[in-house]
C-alpha positions as CSV (number, residue, x, y, z in Angstrom):
1,M,0.9,1.8,12.4
2,T,-2.1,1.8,10.2
3,P,-2.4,2.6,6.5
4,K,-3.9,6.0,7.4
5,T,-0.9,7.0,9.4
6,A,1.5,5.5,6.9
7,A,0.0,7.5,4.0
8,P,-1.9,10.4,5.5
9,G,-4.4,12.1,3.2
10,Y,-4.7,9.1,0.9
11,D,-7.9,7.2,0.3
12,V,-7.0,3.8,1.9
13,Y,-9.5,1.9,-0.2
14,A,-7.9,3.3,-3.4
15,L,-4.5,2.4,-2.2
16,Y,-5.7,-1.1,-1.4
17,D,-7.1,-1.4,-5.0
18,E,-3.8,-0.2,-6.4
19,W,-1.8,-2.6,-4.2
20,V,-3.9,-5.6,-5.3
21,S,-3.5,-4.6,-8.9
22,W,0.3,-4.3,-8.4
23,W,0.3,-7.7,-6.6
24,H,-1.6,-9.3,-9.6
25,D,0.8,-7.7,-12.1
26,M,3.8,-9.2,-10.1
27,G,2.4,-12.7,-10.7
28,K,0.7,-13.0,-7.3
29,P,3.8,-13.9,-5.3
30,E,3.2,-15.6,-2.0
31,L,3.1,-13.1,0.9
32,K,4.2,-14.1,4.4
33,S,2.5,-11.0,5.8
34,P,-0.1,-9.4,3.4
35,A,-0.9,-6.8,6.0
36,G,2.7,-5.9,6.3
37,A,3.2,-5.8,2.6
38,F,0.2,-3.4,2.2
39,L,1.5,-1.2,4.9
40,G,4.9,-1.0,3.2
41,F,3.2,-0.1,0.0
42,C,1.4,2.7,1.7
43,K,4.6,4.0,3.2
44,K,6.4,4.0,-0.1
45,R,3.5,5.7,-1.8
46,H,3.6,8.5,0.8
47,Q,7.4,8.9,0.5
48,R,7.2,9.2,-3.3
49,K,4.1,11.5,-3.5
50,P,3.2,12.9,-0.1
51,L,-0.1,14.6,0.1
52,R,0.6,16.2,3.5
């Protein structure tokens, strides 16, 4: 799965910027799988506010 399929209709670059800001706000916790964490963030965003 890719971010585009996890959150269809969203601007992936904007989602990435939002995710990085969230990560910084959380105190930069160590991530075992940054790509997986970002993908999970995209899925949750789409579940909360689907564009399609």
